[in-house]
BAMI-27859 format. One record per residue (C-alpha): residue number from 1; chain; x, y, z. Coordinates in Angstrom, 2 decimals, m for minus. Example, Ala and Ser with C-alpha at 12.3 -4.5 7.8 and 13.67 -1.06 7.14 Angstrom:
<atoms>
ATOM   num   chaine        c1        c2        c3
ATOM     1        A     12.30     m4.50      7.80
ATOM     2        A     13.67     m1.06      7.14
</atoms>
This chain:
<atoms>
ATOM   num   chaine        c1        c2        c3
ATOM     1        A     15.17     m4.13      5.03
ATOM     2        A     13.27     m4.49      1.80
ATOM     3        A     13.75     m2.41     m1.34
ATOM     4        A     10.73     m0.17     m0.64
ATOM     5        A     12.39      1.36      2.40
ATOM     6        A     15.69      1.92      0.66
ATOM     7        A     14.16      3.90     m2.20
ATOM     8        A     11.41      5.99     m0.63
ATOM     9        A     13.57      7.82      1.91
ATOM    10        A     16.09      9.21     m0.60
ATOM    11        A     13.29     10.06     m3.06
ATOM    12        A     11.44     12.04     m0.39
ATOM    13        A     14.66     13.87      0.53
ATOM    14        A     15.54     14.70     m3.06
ATOM    15        A     12.05     16.08     m3.71
ATOM    16        A     11.88     17.82     m0.29
ATOM    17        A      8.42     16.40      0.33
ATOM    18        A      6.70     16.74      3.68
ATOM    19        A      5.82     13.32      5.09
ATOM    20        A      2.09     13.82      4.53
ATOM    21        A      2.70     14.29      0.76
ATOM    22        A      4.32     10.87      0.37
ATOM    23        A      1.83      8.35     m1.10
ATOM    24        A      2.44      4.65     m0.58
ATOM    25        A      0.28      2.11     m2.42
ATOM    26        A      0.23     m1.33     m0.83
ATOM    27        A     m1.64     m4.60     m0.62
ATOM    28        A     m3.99     m5.13      2.30
ATOM    29        A     m5.23     m8.59      3.25
ATOM    30        A     m7.71     m7.19      5.78
ATOM    31        A     m9.70     m5.51      3.00
ATOM    32        A    m11.76     m7.60      0.57
ATOM    33        A    m10.40     m7.98     m2.94
ATOM    34        A    m11.41     m5.05     m5.10
ATOM    35        A    m11.80     m2.41     m2.40
ATOM    36        A     m9.52      0.62     m2.13
ATOM    37        A     m9.15      2.67      1.04
ATOM    38        A     m6.94      5.64      1.72
ATOM    39        A     m5.80      7.28      4.92
ATOM    40        A     m2.92      9.12      6.53
ATOM    41        A     m0.94      7.21      9.13
ATOM    42        A     m2.24      4.36     11.22
ATOM    43        A     m0.93      1.06     12.45
ATOM    44        A      1.37     m1.16     10.44
ATOM    45        A     m0.53     m4.42     11.12
ATOM    46        A      2.61     m6.51     10.69
ATOM    47        A      3.14     m5.29      7.12
ATOM    48        A      6.89     m5.60      6.60
ATOM    49        A      6.98     m3.17      3.68
ATOM    50        A      5.25     m0.48      5.73
ATOM    51        A      7.61     m1.09      8.66
ATOM    52        A     10.57     m0.55      6.35
ATOM    53        A      9.06      2.59      4.84
ATOM    54        A      8.24      4.05      8.27
ATOM    55        A     11.82      3.42      9.40
ATOM    56        A     13.29      5.14      6.32
ATOM    57        A     10.89      8.10      6.44
ATOM    58        A     11.22      8.59     10.19
ATOM    59        A      7.48      8.37     10.79
ATOM    60        A      4.22      6.75      9.79
ATOM    61        A      2.19      9.83      8.85
ATOM    62        A      2.37      9.24      5.10
ATOM    63        A     m0.64      8.69      2.83
ATOM    64        A     m1.53      5.04      2.34
ATOM    65        A     m3.61      3.78     m0.50
ATOM    66        A     m4.61      0.33      0.69
ATOM    67        A     m5.49     m2.10     m2.10
ATOM    68        A     m7.66     m4.96     m0.89
ATOM    69        A     m6.37     m8.39     m1.86
ATOM    70        A     m8.49    m10.33      0.63
ATOM    71        A     m7.41    m12.79      3.27
ATOM    72        A     m6.88    m16.50      2.60
ATOM    73        A     m8.95    m19.04      4.54
ATOM    74        A     m5.97    m19.86      6.76
ATOM    75        A     m3.88    m18.12      9.39
ATOM    76        A     m0.86    m20.29      8.59
ATOM    77        A      1.97    m17.81      7.93
ATOM    78        A      3.20    m19.73      4.88
ATOM    79        A     m0.25    m19.72      3.29
ATOM    80        A     m0.77    m16.03      4.07
ATOM    81        A      2.67    m15.21      2.66
ATOM    82        A      1.97    m17.24     m0.46
ATOM    83        A     m1.34    m15.43     m0.89
ATOM    84        A      0.25    m11.99     m0.66
ATOM    85        A      3.35    m12.75     m2.70
ATOM    86        A      1.80    m15.11     m5.24
ATOM    87        A     m0.22    m14.51     m8.37
ATOM    88        A     m3.78    m13.29     m8.14
ATOM    89        A     m6.39    m16.04     m8.36
ATOM    90        A     m9.02    m13.62     m9.60
ATOM    91        A     m9.84    m13.13    m13.25
ATOM    92        A     m7.23    m10.95    m15.01
ATOM    93        A     m9.96     m8.45    m15.94
ATOM    94        A    m10.81     m8.01    m12.25
ATOM    95        A     m7.14     m7.48    m11.41
ATOM    96        A     m6.86     m4.92    m14.22
ATOM    97        A     m9.94     m3.08    m12.90
ATOM    98        A     m8.46     m3.06     m9.39
ATOM    99        A     m5.21     m1.55    m10.66
ATOM   100        A     m7.12      1.12    m12.59
ATOM   101        A     m9.22      1.94     m9.51
ATOM   102        A     m6.11      2.29     m7.35
ATOM   103        A     m4.34      4.46     m9.94
ATOM   104        A     m7.38      6.75    m10.22
ATOM   105        A     m7.55      7.08     m6.43
ATOM   106        A     m3.85      7.98     m6.23
ATOM   107        A     m4.24     10.56     m8.98
ATOM   108        A     m7.15     12.26     m7.19
ATOM   109        A     m5.20     12.35     m3.92
ATOM   110        A     m2.05     13.76     m5.56
ATOM   111        A     m4.04     16.41     m7.42
ATOM   112        A     m5.79     17.42     m4.19
ATOM   113        A     m9.22     16.45     m5.54
ATOM   114        A     m9.78     13.98     m2.71
ATOM   115        A     m8.41     13.75      0.82
ATOM   116        A     m6.69     10.55      1.92
</atoms>
């Protein structure tokens, strides 16, 4: 189990949050770099962090803010893993803008200004 799963379950319990008020921000290779999408629940698409979080929370109906990192030009698992776990190849200003966009989206969802 990765660290995400070990920390989110106890945090949810301590705060007594319903599952649909938990917001998880994660990378998504099936979304082009720079796009942000949000939703409640859905499939895990082989994402090990999401699998761990689902297991610890007891369900998958949490809010997901999916941050597009794009897919590499290969389906080789080592290349895909290196893409997801490695440094961004994009310009640092683009990465900064993506982080700001994701943070703004999370804030609007948490404040109830926007549905997931």
